[in-house]
PDB file of N, CA, C and O in Angstrom:
ATOM      1  N   UNK A   1       0.816  -1.178   0.000  1.00  0.00           N
ATOM      2  CA  UNK A   1       0.000   0.000   0.000  1.00  0.00           C
ATOM      3  C   UNK A   1       0.868   1.254   0.000  1.00  0.00           C
ATOM      4  O   UNK A   1       0.633   2.191  -0.763  1.00  0.00           O
ATOM      5  N   UNK A   2       1.874   1.250   0.870  1.00  0.00           N
ATOM      6  CA  UNK A   2       2.768   2.396   0.938  1.00  0.00           C
ATOM      7  C   UNK A   2       3.461   2.628  -0.395  1.00  0.00           C
ATOM      8  O   UNK A   2       3.654   3.773  -0.804  1.00  0.00           O
ATOM      9  N   UNK A   3       3.833   1.562  -1.068  1.00  0.00           N
ATOM     10  CA  UNK A   3       4.502   1.692  -2.357  1.00  0.00           C
ATOM     11  C   UNK A   3       3.609   2.380  -3.373  1.00  0.00           C
ATOM     12  O   UNK A   3       4.074   3.226  -4.137  1.00  0.00           O
ATOM     13  N   UNK A   4       2.349   2.029  -3.389  1.00  0.00           N
ATOM     14  CA  UNK A   4       1.453   2.674  -4.355  1.00  0.00           C
ATOM     15  C   UNK A   4       1.302   4.160  -4.035  1.00  0.00           C
ATOM     16  O   UNK A   4       1.116   4.966  -4.947  1.00  0.00           O
ATOM     17  N   UNK A   5       1.376   4.532  -2.774  1.00  0.00           N
ATOM     18  CA  UNK A   5       1.316   5.950  -2.416  1.00  0.00           C
ATOM     19  C   UNK A   5       2.585   6.675  -2.820  1.00  0.00           C
ATOM     20  O   UNK A   5       2.527   7.813  -3.287  1.00  0.00           O
ATOM     21  N   UNK A   6       3.736   6.029  -2.646  1.00  0.00           N
ATOM     22  CA  UNK A   6       5.017   6.649  -2.998  1.00  0.00           C
ATOM     23  C   UNK A   6       5.168   6.754  -4.507  1.00  0.00           C
ATOM     24  O   UNK A   6       5.549   7.801  -5.031  1.00  0.00           O
ATOM     25  N   UNK A   7       4.867   5.659  -5.204  1.00  0.00           N
ATOM     26  CA  UNK A   7       5.055   5.623  -6.653  1.00  0.00           C
ATOM     27  C   UNK A   7       3.888   6.238  -7.414  1.00  0.00           C
ATOM     28  O   UNK A   7       4.061   6.724  -8.531  1.00  0.00           O
ATOM     29  N   UNK A   8       2.721   6.219  -6.825  1.00  0.00           N
ATOM     30  CA  UNK A   8       1.533   6.691  -7.532  1.00  0.00           C
ATOM     31  C   UNK A   8       0.878   5.584  -8.343  1.00  0.00           C
ATOM     32  O   UNK A   8      -0.143   5.818  -8.991  1.00  0.00           O
ATOM     33  N   UNK A   9       1.441   4.389  -8.321  1.00  0.00           N
ATOM     34  CA  UNK A   9       0.905   3.219  -9.026  1.00  0.00           C
ATOM     35  C   UNK A   9       1.512   1.973  -8.405  1.00  0.00           C
ATOM     36  O   UNK A   9       2.450   2.049  -7.610  1.00  0.00           O
ATOM     37  N   UNK A  10       0.962   0.822  -8.780  1.00  0.00           N
ATOM     38  CA  UNK A  10       1.545  -0.430  -8.300  1.00  0.00           C
ATOM     39  C   UNK A  10       2.845  -0.674  -9.038  1.00  0.00           C
ATOM     40  O   UNK A  10       2.923  -0.399 -10.236  1.00  0.00           O
ATOM     41  N   UNK A  11       3.875  -1.183  -8.363  1.00  0.00           N
ATOM     42  CA  UNK A  11       5.188  -1.374  -8.993  1.00  0.00           C
ATOM     43  C   UNK A  11       5.217  -2.614  -9.889  1.00  0.00           C
ATOM     44  O   UNK A  11       5.703  -3.671  -9.485  1.00  0.00           O
ATOM     45  N   UNK A  12       4.699  -2.476 -11.097  1.00  0.00           N
ATOM     46  CA  UNK A  12       4.640  -3.614 -12.016  1.00  0.00           C
ATOM     47  C   UNK A  12       5.818  -3.655 -12.980  1.00  0.00           C
ATOM     48  O   UNK A  12       6.014  -4.654 -13.671  1.00  0.00           O
ATOM     49  N   UNK A  13       6.595  -2.593 -13.036  1.00  0.00           N
ATOM     50  CA  UNK A  13       7.728  -2.531 -13.961  1.00  0.00           C
ATOM     51  C   UNK A  13       8.917  -3.248 -13.330  1.00  0.00           C
ATOM     52  O   UNK A  13       9.730  -2.628 -12.644  1.00  0.00           O
ATOM     53  N   UNK A  14       9.015  -4.542 -13.562  1.00  0.00           N
ATOM     54  CA  UNK A  14      10.088  -5.315 -12.939  1.00  0.00           C
ATOM     55  C   UNK A  14      11.447  -5.032 -13.563  1.00  0.00           C
ATOM     56  O   UNK A  14      12.460  -5.576 -13.123  1.00  0.00           O
ATOM     57  N   UNK A  15      11.473  -4.194 -14.575  1.00  0.00           N
ATOM     58  CA  UNK A  15      12.744  -3.779 -15.152  1.00  0.00           C
ATOM     59  C   UNK A  15      13.454  -2.756 -14.285  1.00  0.00           C
ATOM     60  O   UNK A  15      14.640  -2.492 -14.481  1.00  0.00           O
ATOM     61  N   UNK A  16      12.745  -2.180 -13.334  1.00  0.00           N
ATOM     62  CA  UNK A  16      13.321  -1.185 -12.441  1.00  0.00           C
ATOM     63  C   UNK A  16      13.892  -1.867 -11.194  1.00  0.00           C
ATOM     64  O   UNK A  16      13.259  -2.758 -10.627  1.00  0.00           O
ATOM     65  N   UNK A  17      15.093  -1.446 -10.767  1.00  0.00           N
ATOM     66  CA  UNK A  17      15.692  -2.069  -9.570  1.00  0.00           C
ATOM     67  C   UNK A  17      14.800  -1.963  -8.328  1.00  0.00           C
ATOM     68  O   UNK A  17      14.724  -2.904  -7.538  1.00  0.00           O
ATOM     69  N   UNK A  18      14.133  -0.831  -8.156  1.00  0.00           N
ATOM     70  CA  UNK A  18      13.268  -0.636  -6.991  1.00  0.00           C
ATOM     71  C   UNK A  18      12.155  -1.685  -6.963  1.00  0.00           C
ATOM     72  O   UNK A  18      11.885  -2.283  -5.921  1.00  0.00           O
ATOM     73  N   UNK A  19      11.527  -1.898  -8.089  1.00  0.00           N
ATOM     74  CA  UNK A  19      10.425  -2.864  -8.157  1.00  0.00           C
ATOM     75  C   UNK A  19      10.913  -4.290  -7.919  1.00  0.00           C
ATOM     76  O   UNK A  19      10.254  -5.069  -7.229  1.00  0.00           O
ATOM     77  N   UNK A  20      12.058  -4.628  -8.485  1.00  0.00           N
ATOM     78  CA  UNK A  20      12.604  -5.979  -8.279  1.00  0.00           C
ATOM     79  C   UNK A  20      12.940  -6.216  -6.818  1.00  0.00           C
ATOM     80  O   UNK A  20      12.627  -7.271  -6.266  1.00  0.00           O
ATOM     81  N   UNK A  21      13.583  -5.228  -6.185  1.00  0.00           N
ATOM     82  CA  UNK A  21      13.954  -5.395  -4.779  1.00  0.00           C
ATOM     83  C   UNK A  21      12.720  -5.433  -3.890  1.00  0.00           C
ATOM     84  O   UNK A  21      12.695  -6.149  -2.889  1.00  0.00           O
ATOM     85  N   UNK A  22      11.709  -4.672  -4.246  1.00  0.00           N
ATOM     86  CA  UNK A  22      10.467  -4.708  -3.483  1.00  0.00           C
ATOM     87  C   UNK A  22       9.830  -6.096  -3.563  1.00  0.00           C
ATOM     88  O   UNK A  22       9.328  -6.611  -2.564  1.00  0.00           O
ATOM     89  N   UNK A  23       9.852  -6.689  -4.738  1.00  0.00           N
ATOM     90  CA  UNK A  23       9.313  -8.035  -4.910  1.00  0.00           C
ATOM     91  C   UNK A  23      10.114  -9.053  -4.092  1.00  0.00           C
ATOM     92  O   UNK A  23       9.535  -9.935  -3.459  1.00  0.00           O
ATOM     93  N   UNK A  24      11.435  -8.930  -4.106  1.00  0.00           N
ATOM     94  CA  UNK A  24      12.289  -9.841  -3.341  1.00  0.00           C
ATOM     95  C   UNK A  24      12.032  -9.672  -1.846  1.00  0.00           C
ATOM     96  O   UNK A  24      11.940 -10.657  -1.114  1.00  0.00           O
ATOM     97  N   UNK A  25      11.915  -8.416  -1.392  1.00  0.00           N
ATOM     98  CA  UNK A  25      11.655  -8.163   0.028  1.00  0.00           C
ATOM     99  C   UNK A  25      10.306  -8.743   0.444  1.00  0.00           C
ATOM    100  O   UNK A  25      10.189  -9.348   1.509  1.00  0.00           O
ATOM    101  N   UNK A  26       9.305  -8.560  -0.383  1.00  0.00           N
ATOM    102  CA  UNK A  26       7.977  -9.093  -0.079  1.00  0.00           C
ATOM    103  C   UNK A  26       8.016 -10.616  -0.004  1.00  0.00           C
ATOM    104  O   UNK A  26       7.401 -11.217   0.877  1.00  0.00           O
ATOM    105  N   UNK A  27       8.736 -11.230  -0.924  1.00  0.00           N
ATOM    106  CA  UNK A  27       8.861 -12.690  -0.908  1.00  0.00           C
ATOM    107  C   UNK A  27       9.613 -13.164   0.339  1.00  0.00           C
ATOM    108  O   UNK A  27       9.249 -14.180   0.931  1.00  0.00           O
ATOM    109  N   UNK A  28      10.655 -12.437   0.739  1.00  0.00           N
ATOM    110  CA  UNK A  28      11.419 -12.809   1.933  1.00  0.00           C
ATOM    111  C   UNK A  28      10.545 -12.728   3.182  1.00  0.00           C
ATOM    112  O   UNK A  28      10.591 -13.615   4.034  1.00  0.00           O
ATOM    113  N   UNK A  29       9.751 -11.667   3.291  1.00  0.00           N
ATOM    114  CA  UNK A  29       8.877 -11.515   4.454  1.00  0.00           C
ATOM    115  C   UNK A  29       7.792 -12.599   4.453  1.00  0.00           C
ATOM    116  O   UNK A  29       7.467 -13.151   5.504  1.00  0.00           O
ATOM    117  N   UNK A  30       7.238 -12.902   3.286  1.00  0.00           N
ATOM    118  CA  UNK A  30       6.234 -13.967   3.204  1.00  0.00           C
ATOM    119  C   UNK A  30       6.841 -15.316   3.598  1.00  0.00           C
ATOM    120  O   UNK A  30       6.197 -16.110   4.284  1.00  0.00           O
ATOM    121  N   UNK A  31       8.072 -15.575   3.169  1.00  0.00           N
ATOM    122  CA  UNK A  31       8.750 -16.816   3.536  1.00  0.00           C
ATOM    123  C   UNK A  31       9.008 -16.866   5.043  1.00  0.00           C
ATOM    124  O   UNK A  31       8.900 -17.929   5.654  1.00  0.00           O
ATOM    125  N   UNK A  32       9.349 -15.721   5.646  1.00  0.00           N
ATOM    126  CA  UNK A  32       9.547 -15.670   7.095  1.00  0.00           C
ATOM    127  C   UNK A  32       8.262 -16.043   7.828  1.00  0.00           C
ATOM    128  O   UNK A  32       8.291 -16.792   8.805  1.00  0.00           O
ATOM    129  N   UNK A  33       7.153 -15.523   7.357  1.00  0.00           N
ATOM    130  CA  UNK A  33       5.867 -15.827   7.980  1.00  0.00           C
ATOM    131  C   UNK A  33       5.557 -17.319   7.853  1.00  0.00           C
ATOM    132  O   UNK A  33       5.100 -17.945   8.810  1.00  0.00           O
ATOM    133  N   UNK A  34       5.805 -17.880   6.681  1.00  0.00           N
ATOM    134  CA  UNK A  34       5.544 -19.306   6.478  1.00  0.00           C
ATOM    135  C   UNK A  34       6.438 -20.168   7.383  1.00  0.00           C
ATOM    136  O   UNK A  34       5.977 -21.158   7.950  1.00  0.00           O
ATOM    137  N   UNK A  35       7.705 -19.793   7.513  1.00  0.00           N
ATOM    138  CA  UNK A  35       8.600 -20.536   8.396  1.00  0.00           C
ATOM    139  C   UNK A  35       8.150 -20.429   9.850  1.00  0.00           C
ATOM    140  O   UNK A  35       8.191 -21.414  10.588  1.00  0.00           O
ATOM    141  N   UNK A  36       7.724 -19.242  10.261  1.00  0.00           N
ATOM    142  CA  UNK A  36       7.254 -19.060  11.636  1.00  0.00           C
ATOM    143  C   UNK A  36       6.019 -19.921  11.905  1.00  0.00           C
ATOM    144  O   UNK A  36       5.905 -20.537  12.964  1.00  0.00           O
ATOM    145  N   UNK A  37       5.101 -19.959  10.946  1.00  0.00           N
ATOM    146  CA  UNK A  37       3.906 -20.793  11.109  1.00  0.00           C
ATOM    147  C   UNK A  37       4.268 -22.276  11.152  1.00  0.00           C
ATOM    148  O   UNK A  37       3.697 -23.042  11.928  1.00  0.00           O
ATOM    149  N   UNK A  38       5.215 -22.668  10.316  1.00  0.00           N
ATOM    150  CA  UNK A  38       5.678 -24.058  10.323  1.00  0.00           C
ATOM    151  C   UNK A  38       6.296 -24.407  11.674  1.00  0.00           C
ATOM    152  O   UNK A  38       6.022 -25.462  12.245  1.00  0.00           O
ATOM    153  N   UNK A  39       7.131 -23.501  12.172  1.00  0.00           N
ATOM    154  CA  UNK A  39       7.742 -23.740  13.492  1.00  0.00           C
ATOM    155  C   UNK A  39       6.678 -23.910  14.556  1.00  0.00           C
ATOM    156  O   UNK A  39       6.735 -24.845  15.355  1.00  0.00           O
ATOM    157  N   UNK A  40       5.726 -23.028  14.571  1.00  0.00           N
ATOM    158  CA  UNK A  40       4.730 -23.017  15.647  1.00  0.00           C
ATOM    159  C   UNK A  40       3.780 -24.200  15.576  1.00  0.00           C
ATOM    160  O   UNK A  40       3.495 -24.831  16.594  1.00  0.00           O
ATOM    161  N   UNK A  41       3.291 -24.502  14.389  1.00  0.00           N
ATOM    162  CA  UNK A  41       2.218 -25.493  14.290  1.00  0.00           C
ATOM    163  C   UNK A  41       2.662 -26.876  13.819  1.00  0.00           C
ATOM    164  O   UNK A  41       1.877 -27.821  13.891  1.00  0.00           O
ATOM    165  N   UNK A  42       3.892 -27.019  13.341  1.00  0.00           N
ATOM    166  CA  UNK A  42       4.360 -28.345  12.908  1.00  0.00           C
ATOM    167  C   UNK A  42       5.513 -28.848  13.762  1.00  0.00           C
ATOM    168  O   UNK A  42       5.524 -30.003  14.188  1.00  0.00           O
ATOM    169  N   UNK A  43       6.485 -27.970  14.011  1.00  0.00           N
ATOM    170  CA  UNK A  43       7.702 -28.419  14.700  1.00  0.00           C
ATOM    171  C   UNK A  43       7.504 -28.474  16.210  1.00  0.00           C
ATOM    172  O   UNK A  43       7.824 -29.486  16.834  1.00  0.00           O
ATOM    173  N   UNK A  44       6.986 -27.410  16.803  1.00  0.00           N
ATOM    174  CA  UNK A  44       6.833 -27.366  18.264  1.00  0.00           C
ATOM    175  C   UNK A  44       5.978 -28.522  18.785  1.00  0.00           C
ATOM    176  O   UNK A  44       6.362 -29.128  19.785  1.00  0.00           O
ATOM    177  N   UNK A  45       4.849 -28.863  18.173  1.00  0.00           N
ATOM    178  CA  UNK A  45       4.074 -30.002  18.690  1.00  0.00           C
ATOM    179  C   UNK A  45       4.821 -31.336  18.649  1.00  0.00           C
ATOM    180  O   UNK A  45       4.537 -32.218  19.459  1.00  0.00           O
ATOM    181  N   UNK A  46       5.772 -31.503  17.720  1.00  0.00           N
ATOM    182  CA  UNK A  46       6.512 -32.770  17.655  1.00  0.00           C
ATOM    183  C   UNK A  46       7.573 -32.878  18.739  1.00  0.00           C
ATOM    184  O   UNK A  46       8.194 -33.931  18.883  1.00  0.00           O
ATOM    185  N   UNK A  47       7.792 -31.828  19.494  1.00  0.00           N
ATOM    186  CA  UNK A  47       8.792 -31.893  20.567  1.00  0.00           C
ATOM    187  C   UNK A  47       8.396 -32.902  21.645  1.00  0.00           C
ATOM    188  O   UNK A  47       9.254 -33.421  22.359  1.00  0.00           O
ATOM    189  N   UNK A  48       7.123 -33.173  21.757  1.00  0.00           N
ATOM    190  CA  UNK A  48       6.672 -34.145  22.760  1.00  0.00           C
ATOM    191  C   UNK A  48       7.076 -35.572  22.390  1.00  0.00           C
ATOM    192  O   UNK A  48       7.335 -36.391  23.271  1.00  0.00           O
ATOM    193  N   UNK A  49       7.128 -35.867  21.108  1.00  0.00           N
ATOM    194  CA  UNK A  49       7.387 -37.239  20.675  1.00  0.00           C
ATOM    195  C   UNK A  49       8.819 -37.477  20.216  1.00  0.00           C
ATOM    196  O   UNK A  49       9.356 -38.565  20.422  1.00  0.00           O
ATOM    197  N   UNK A  50       9.448 -36.482  19.597  1.00  0.00           N
ATOM    198  CA  UNK A  50      10.799 -36.655  19.054  1.00  0.00           C
ATOM    199  C   UNK A  50      11.587 -35.368  19.267  1.00  0.00           C
ATOM    200  O   UNK A  50      11.896 -34.651  18.315  1.00  0.00           O
ATOM    201  N   UNK A  51      11.905 -35.088  20.514  1.00  0.00           N
ATOM    202  CA  UNK A  51      12.516 -33.803  20.871  1.00  0.00           C
ATOM    203  C   UNK A  51      13.846 -33.522  20.165  1.00  0.00           C
ATOM    204  O   UNK A  51      14.010 -32.420  19.642  1.00  0.00           O
ATOM    205  N   UNK A  52      14.799 -34.450  20.122  1.00  0.00           N
ATOM    206  CA  UNK A  52      16.080 -34.123  19.471  1.00  0.00           C
ATOM    207  C   UNK A  52      15.915 -33.729  18.004  1.00  0.00           C
ATOM    208  O   UNK A  52      16.519 -32.760  17.544  1.00  0.00           O
ATOM    209  N   UNK A  53      15.104 -34.476  17.282  1.00  0.00           N
ATOM    210  CA  UNK A  53      14.884 -34.158  15.861  1.00  0.00           C
ATOM    211  C   UNK A  53      14.144 -32.832  15.713  1.00  0.00           C
ATOM    212  O   UNK A  53      14.476 -32.029  14.840  1.00  0.00           O
ATOM    213  N   UNK A  54      13.150 -32.602  16.556  1.00  0.00           N
ATOM    214  CA  UNK A  54      12.381 -31.361  16.487  1.00  0.00           C
ATOM    215  C   UNK A  54      13.269 -30.158  16.776  1.00  0.00           C
ATOM    216  O   UNK A  54      13.130 -29.120  16.129  1.00  0.00           O
ATOM    217  N   UNK A  55      14.174 -30.282  17.735  1.00  0.00           N
ATOM    218  CA  UNK A  55      15.069 -29.164  18.054  1.00  0.00           C
ATOM    219  C   UNK A  55      16.006 -28.872  16.889  1.00  0.00           C
ATOM    220  O   UNK A  55      16.273 -27.708  16.590  1.00  0.00           O
ATOM    221  N   UNK A  56      16.505 -29.902  16.235  1.00  0.00           N
ATOM    222  CA  UNK A  56      17.362 -29.686  15.062  1.00  0.00           C
ATOM    223  C   UNK A  56      16.604 -28.956  13.962  1.00  0.00           C
ATOM    224  O   UNK A  56      17.119 -28.011  13.364  1.00  0.00           O
ATOM    225  N   UNK A  57      15.382 -29.400  13.700  1.00  0.00           N
ATOM    226  CA  UNK A  57      14.577 -28.758  12.651  1.00  0.00           C
ATOM    227  C   UNK A  57      14.217 -27.331  13.038  1.00  0.00           C
ATOM    228  O   UNK A  57      14.257 -26.426  12.205  1.00  0.00           O
ATOM    229  N   UNK A  58      13.865 -27.135  14.302  1.00  0.00           N
ATOM    230  CA  UNK A  58      13.517 -25.798  14.772  1.00  0.00           C
ATOM    231  C   UNK A  58      14.714 -24.856  14.658  1.00  0.00           C
ATOM    232  O   UNK A  58      14.564 -23.702  14.257  1.00  0.00           O
ATOM    233  N   UNK A  59      15.889 -25.345  15.009  1.00  0.00           N
ATOM    234  CA  UNK A  59      17.110 -24.545  14.904  1.00  0.00           C
ATOM    235  C   UNK A  59      17.374 -24.161  13.455  1.00  0.00           C
ATOM    236  O   UNK A  59      17.663 -23.000  13.164  1.00  0.00           O
ATOM    237  N   UNK A  60      17.279 -25.118  12.550  1.00  0.00           N
ATOM    238  CA  UNK A  60      17.524 -24.848  11.139  1.00  0.00           C
ATOM    239  C   UNK A  60      16.528 -23.828  10.582  1.00  0.00           C
ATOM    240  O   UNK A  60      16.920 -22.872   9.913  1.00  0.00           O
ATOM    241  N   UNK A  61      15.256 -24.033  10.856  1.00  0.00           N
ATOM    242  CA  UNK A  61      14.248 -23.117  10.340  1.00  0.00           C
ATOM    243  C   UNK A  61      14.358 -21.731  10.967  1.00  0.00           C
ATOM    244  O   UNK A  61      14.078 -20.730  10.307  1.00  0.00           O
ATOM    245  N   UNK A  62      14.758 -21.665  12.220  1.00  0.00           N
ATOM    246  CA  UNK A  62      14.956 -20.368  12.868  1.00  0.00           C
ATOM    247  C   UNK A  62      16.130 -19.633  12.245  1.00  0.00           C
ATOM    248  O   UNK A  62      16.058 -18.421  12.039  1.00  0.00           O
ATOM    249  N   UNK A  63      17.203 -20.339  11.942  1.00  0.00           N
ATOM    250  CA  UNK A  63      18.339 -19.712  11.262  1.00  0.00           C
ATOM    251  C   UNK A  63      17.938 -19.207   9.879  1.00  0.00           C
ATOM    252  O   UNK A  63      18.400 -18.154   9.441  1.00  0.00           O
ATOM    253  N   UNK A  64      17.085 -19.954   9.199  1.00  0.00           N
ATOM    254  CA  UNK A  64      16.596 -19.498   7.898  1.00  0.00           C
ATOM    255  C   UNK A  64      15.756 -18.230   8.057  1.00  0.00           C
ATOM    256  O   UNK A  64      15.850 -17.316   7.237  1.00  0.00           O
ATOM    257  N   UNK A  65      14.942 -18.171   9.098  1.00  0.00           N
ATOM    258  CA  UNK A  65      14.146 -16.965   9.368  1.00  0.00           C
ATOM    259  C   UNK A  65      15.050 -15.763   9.620  1.00  0.00           C
ATOM    260  O   UNK A  65      14.791 -14.670   9.117  1.00  0.00           O
ATOM    261  N   UNK A  66      16.101 -15.964  10.391  1.00  0.00           N
ATOM    262  CA  UNK A  66      17.040 -14.882  10.685  1.00  0.00           C
ATOM    263  C   UNK A  66      17.701 -14.390   9.400  1.00  0.00           C
ATOM    264  O   UNK A  66      17.846 -13.184   9.195  1.00  0.00           O
ATOM    265  N   UNK A  67      18.101 -15.321   8.535  1.00  0.00           N
ATOM    266  CA  UNK A  67      18.728 -14.942   7.270  1.00  0.00           C
ATOM    267  C   UNK A  67      17.752 -14.154   6.390  1.00  0.00           C
ATOM    268  O   UNK A  67      18.137 -13.157   5.778  1.00  0.00           O
ATOM    269  N   UNK A  68      16.511 -14.590   6.326  1.00  0.00           N
ATOM    270  CA  UNK A  68      15.514 -13.859   5.536  1.00  0.00           C
ATOM    271  C   UNK A  68      15.239 -12.484   6.132  1.00  0.00           C
ATOM    272  O   UNK A  68      15.039 -11.520   5.394  1.00  0.00           O
ATOM    273  N   UNK A  69      15.228 -12.383   7.451  1.00  0.00           N
ATOM    274  CA  UNK A  69      15.055 -11.087   8.099  1.00  0.00           C
ATOM    275  C   UNK A  69      16.212 -10.155   7.797  1.00  0.00           C
ATOM    276  O   UNK A  69      16.010  -8.962   7.566  1.00  0.00           O
ATOM    277  N   UNK A  70      17.422 -10.691   7.798  1.00  0.00           N
ATOM    278  CA  UNK A  70      18.597  -9.882   7.455  1.00  0.00           C
ATOM    279  C   UNK A  70      18.513  -9.405   6.003  1.00  0.00           C
ATOM    280  O   UNK A  70      18.863  -8.264   5.701  1.00  0.00           O
ATOM    281  N   UNK A  71      18.054 -10.274   5.112  1.00  0.00           N
ATOM    282  CA  UNK A  71      17.874  -9.887   3.714  1.00  0.00           C
ATOM    283  C   UNK A  71      16.853  -8.761   3.591  1.00  0.00           C
ATOM    284  O   UNK A  71      17.078  -7.794   2.863  1.00  0.00           O
ATOM    285  N   UNK A  72      15.737  -8.882   4.297  1.00  0.00           N
ATOM    286  CA  UNK A  72      14.706  -7.840   4.251  1.00  0.00           C
ATOM    287  C   UNK A  72      15.255  -6.516   4.776  1.00  0.00           C
ATOM    288  O   UNK A  72      14.990  -5.465   4.191  1.00  0.00           O
ATOM    289  N   UNK A  73      16.014  -6.552   5.868  1.00  0.00           N
ATOM    290  CA  UNK A  73      16.615  -5.327   6.402  1.00  0.00           C
ATOM    291  C   UNK A  73      17.629  -4.723   5.439  1.00  0.00           C
ATOM    292  O   UNK A  73      17.691  -3.504   5.279  1.00  0.00           O
ATOM    293  N   UNK A  74      18.414  -5.570   4.807  1.00  0.00           N
ATOM    294  CA  UNK A  74      19.379  -5.093   3.817  1.00  0.00           C
ATOM    295  C   UNK A  74      18.668  -4.384   2.670  1.00  0.00           C
ATOM    296  O   UNK A  74      19.084  -3.307   2.243  1.00  0.00           O
ATOM    297  N   UNK A  75      17.605  -4.987   2.178  1.00  0.00           N
ATOM    298  CA  UNK A  75      16.865  -4.377   1.073  1.00  0.00           C
ATOM    299  C   UNK A  75      16.213  -3.067   1.486  1.00  0.00           C
ATOM    300  O   UNK A  75      16.183  -2.121   0.700  1.00  0.00           O
ATOM    301  N   UNK A  76      15.699  -2.997   2.688  1.00  0.00           N
ATOM    302  CA  UNK A  76      15.101  -1.752   3.165  1.00  0.00           C
ATOM    303  C   UNK A  76      16.149  -0.656   3.247  1.00  0.00           C
ATOM    304  O   UNK A  76      15.865   0.498   2.929  1.00  0.00           O
ATOM    305  N   UNK A  77      17.362  -1.005   3.672  1.00  0.00           N
ATOM    306  CA  UNK A  77      18.417   0.008   3.734  1.00  0.00           C
ATOM    307  C   UNK A  77      18.834   0.457   2.342  1.00  0.00           C
ATOM    308  O   UNK A  77      19.198   1.618   2.153  1.00  0.00           O
ATOM    309  N   UNK A  78      18.787  -0.434   1.376  1.00  0.00           N
ATOM    310  CA  UNK A  78      19.092  -0.045  -0.009  1.00  0.00           C
ATOM    311  C   UNK A  78      17.967   0.829  -0.563  1.00  0.00           C
ATOM    312  O   UNK A  78      18.225   1.757  -1.329  1.00  0.00           O
ATOM    313  N   UNK A  79      16.723   0.538  -0.181  1.00  0.00           N
ATOM    314  CA  UNK A  79      15.588   1.367  -0.622  1.00  0.00           C
ATOM    315  C   UNK A  79      15.811   2.828  -0.252  1.00  0.00           C
ATOM    316  O   UNK A  79      15.417   3.729  -0.992  1.00  0.00           O
ATOM    317  N   UNK A  80      16.445   3.059   0.895  1.00  0.00           N
ATOM    318  CA  UNK A  80      16.660   4.427   1.363  1.00  0.00           C
ATOM    319  C   UNK A  80      17.565   5.202   0.416  1.00  0.00           C
ATOM    320  O   UNK A  80      17.524   6.431   0.380  1.00  0.00           O
ATOM    321  N   UNK A  81      18.383   4.483  -0.353  1.00  0.00           N
ATOM    322  CA  UNK A  81      19.310   5.157  -1.278  1.00  0.00           C
ATOM    323  C   UNK A  81      18.775   5.246  -2.696  1.00  0.00           C
ATOM    324  O   UNK A  81      19.347   5.955  -3.525  1.00  0.00           O
ATOM    325  N   UNK A  82      17.700   4.549  -2.989  1.00  0.00           N
ATOM    326  CA  UNK A  82      17.148   4.551  -4.339  1.00  0.00           C
ATOM    327  C   UNK A  82      15.990   5.521  -4.460  1.00  0.00           C
ATOM    328  O   UNK A  82      15.266   5.786  -3.500  1.00  0.00           O
ATOM    329  N   UNK A  83      15.839   6.035  -5.649  1.00  0.00           N
ATOM    330  CA  UNK A  83      14.672   6.854  -5.933  1.00  0.00           C
ATOM    331  C   UNK A  83      13.593   5.946  -6.517  1.00  0.00           C
ATOM    332  O   UNK A  83      13.828   5.265  -7.514  1.00  0.00           O
ATOM    333  N   UNK A  84      12.409   5.935  -5.898  1.00  0.00           N
ATOM    334  CA  UNK A  84      11.327   5.092  -6.445  1.00  0.00           C
ATOM    335  C   UNK A  84      10.990   5.513  -7.860  1.00  0.00           C
ATOM    336  O   UNK A  84      10.911   6.706  -8.155  1.00  0.00           O
ATOM    337  N   UNK A  85      10.792   4.547  -8.734  1.00  0.00           N
ATOM    338  CA  UNK A  85      10.473   4.859 -10.131  1.00  0.00           C
ATOM    339  C   UNK A  85       9.241   4.126 -10.550  1.00  0.00           C
ATOM    340  O   UNK A  85       8.804   4.254 -11.693  1.00  0.00           O
TER     341      UNK A  85
END
């Protein structure tokens, strides 16, 4: 929504760096949400039956979430230097 206010239109021109990075950031945030939901509703309940395996999976998925969050923050900092087009 904010992008449409800044640009005056939806960022459909994927030839522009701003639009491509916005798409990547949106995908990274969506993936973070999916990983968080997986952790909460799939991995955590299995801790009762197979704790060592569940902890390994939870650790791996949490590290992936952290990496995606770092990517989103990196892209937001690059957005600050770009002019929306």
